[in-house]
LOTILO-342545 format. One record per residue (C-alpha): residue in one letter; x, z, y; residue number from 1. Coordinates in steps of 0.05 Angstrom, whole numbers, plus 5000, padded with zeros to 4 digits. Each point is the difference from the previous one (the first is absolute). Layout:
<atoms>
  rest  east    up  north   nr
     a     X     Z      Y  NUM
...
</atoms>
This chain:
<atoms>
  rest  east    up  north   nr
     m  8853  1216   2049    1
     y  4931  5020   5024    2
     n  4935  5008   4962    3
     a  4933  4969   5017    4
     e  4984  5055   5050    5
     g  5067  4991   5036    6
     y  5034  5063   4974    7
     p  5072  4996   4976    8
     e  5005  4991   4925    9
     p  5075  4995   4984   10
     t  4994  5005   4924   11
     a  4955  4939   4995   12
     g  5042  4964   5053   13
     v  5064  5011   4961   14
     a  4967  4978   4935   15
     l  4973  4936   5032   16
     a  5068  4985   5031   17
     r  5031  5006   4931   18
     v  4949  4953   4970   19
     a  5012  4949   5056   20
     r  5076  5004   4989   21
     n  4992  4990   4925   22
     e  4955  4940   5010   23
     k  5050  4969   5047   24
     a  5054  5010   4948   25
     r  4962  4957   4950   26
     r  5020  4928   5005   27
     l  4955  4941   4983   28
     v  5039  4963   4946   29
     y  4986  4928   4981   30
     i  5008  4992   4925   31
     c  5030  4933   4982   32
     s  5001  4982   4926   33
     p  4981  4943   4954   34
     y  4927  4985   4985   35
     a  4996  4932   4966   36
     g  5021  4988   4929   37
     d  4984  5060   4956   38
     t  4949  5028   5049   39
     e  4979  5059   4957   40
     h  5072  5023   4995   41
     n  5014  4986   5074   42
     i  4937  5038   5022   43
     r  5021  5060   4959   44
     r  5070  4997   5031   45
     a  4972  4994   5071   46
     r  4955  5060   4989   47
     g  5062  5039   4977   48
     y  5038  4978   5061   49
     c  4943  5025   5044   50
     r  5001  5066   4964   51
     f  5075  5004   5011   52
     a  4990  4990   5075   53
     v  4947  5054   5001   54
     c  5047  5048   4963   55
     k  5052  4985   5053   56
     g  4950  5022   5053   57
     h  4980  4932   5026   58
     i  4936  4958   5003   59
     p  5006  4937   4957   60
     l  4967  4934   5016   61
     a  4999  4949   4943   62
     c  4960  4940   5023   63
     h  5010  4965   4933   64
     l  4958  5055   4968   65
     l  4945  4993   5051   66
     f  4988  4926   5017   67
     p  4997  4971   4929   68
     q  4939  5044   4989   69
     f  4959  4953   5043   70
     l  5044  4939   5013   71
     a  5015  4952   4944   72
     e  5075  4999   4987   73
     m  4994  4932   4965   74
     d  4966  4968   5060   75
     r  5056  4977   5046   76
     e  4961  5009   5064   77
     e  4977  5070   4982   78
     r  5070  5020   4978   79
     e  5028  4976   5067   80
     l  4944  5037   5036   81
     g  5019  5064   4962   82
     l  5073  4991   5017   83
     s  4983  4990   5074   84
     f  4959  5064   4998   85
     a  5058  5036   4967   86
     l  5049  4977   5053   87
     v  4955  5028   5054   88
     l  4998  5067   4965   89
     l  5075  4998   4988   90
     g  5009  5001   5075   91
     l  4965  5068   5003   92
     c  5049  5031   4950   93
     d  5062  5041   5016   94
     e  5041  4974   4941   95
     v  4999  4949   4944   96
     w  5018  5023   4930   97
     v  5018  4943   4953   98
     f  4997  5015   4925   99
     g  5032  4964   4941  100
     s  5054  4947   4991  101
     r  4953  4940   5005  102
     v  4977  4977   5068  103
     s  4938  4956   4997  104
     v  4981  4948   5051  105
     g  4950  5047   5032  106
     m  5050  5057   5002  107
     a  5052  4954   5032  108
     q  4950  4986   5056  109
     e  4986  5074   5010  110
     i  5075  5017   5001  111
     s  5013  4943   5049  112
     q  4945  5024   5046  113
     a  5026  5071   4997  114
     k  5071  4976   5018  115
     q  4973  4959   5058  116
     r  4965  5062   5026  117
     g  5063  5042   4992  118
     m  4965  5047   4951  119
     p  5040  5046   4954  120
     i  5001  4972   4929  121
     r  5019  5042   4940  122
     y  5012  4971   4931  123
     f  4985  5036   4934  124
     t  5006  4985   4926  125
     e  4938  4998   4956  126
     q  5018  5073   4983  127
     c  4995  5019   5074  128
     e  5074  5010   5010  129
     e  5024  4977   5068  130
     v  5049  4943   5002  131
     m  5051  5006   5055  132
</atoms>
């Protein structure tokens, strides 16, 4: 609430408080959706799911869009390394959002880890409609 010289500056203080409140309202959302199979289609879908999370006011994290850029999905060791990285990052998230009707082996591990940690898990269709 004070400027650099130490004088009260309530307008800036109020604005900064609003920004801080809005940032706290954003949740870090782990995006869980298929990758393997038709990867081009699945990448497009995952990007859309991330966009959906952003439109809902959240910060999406889709590890399956990041790690295959430098880890070989077809190399078993590298795939497992990527999944282990993803599970570490999952622990930093506020919620897990699962998309689609098909749960892959990797997704099942992510969901299991989220359940073990007691994290909120929300399920959505491929059209981003929440399933209750």
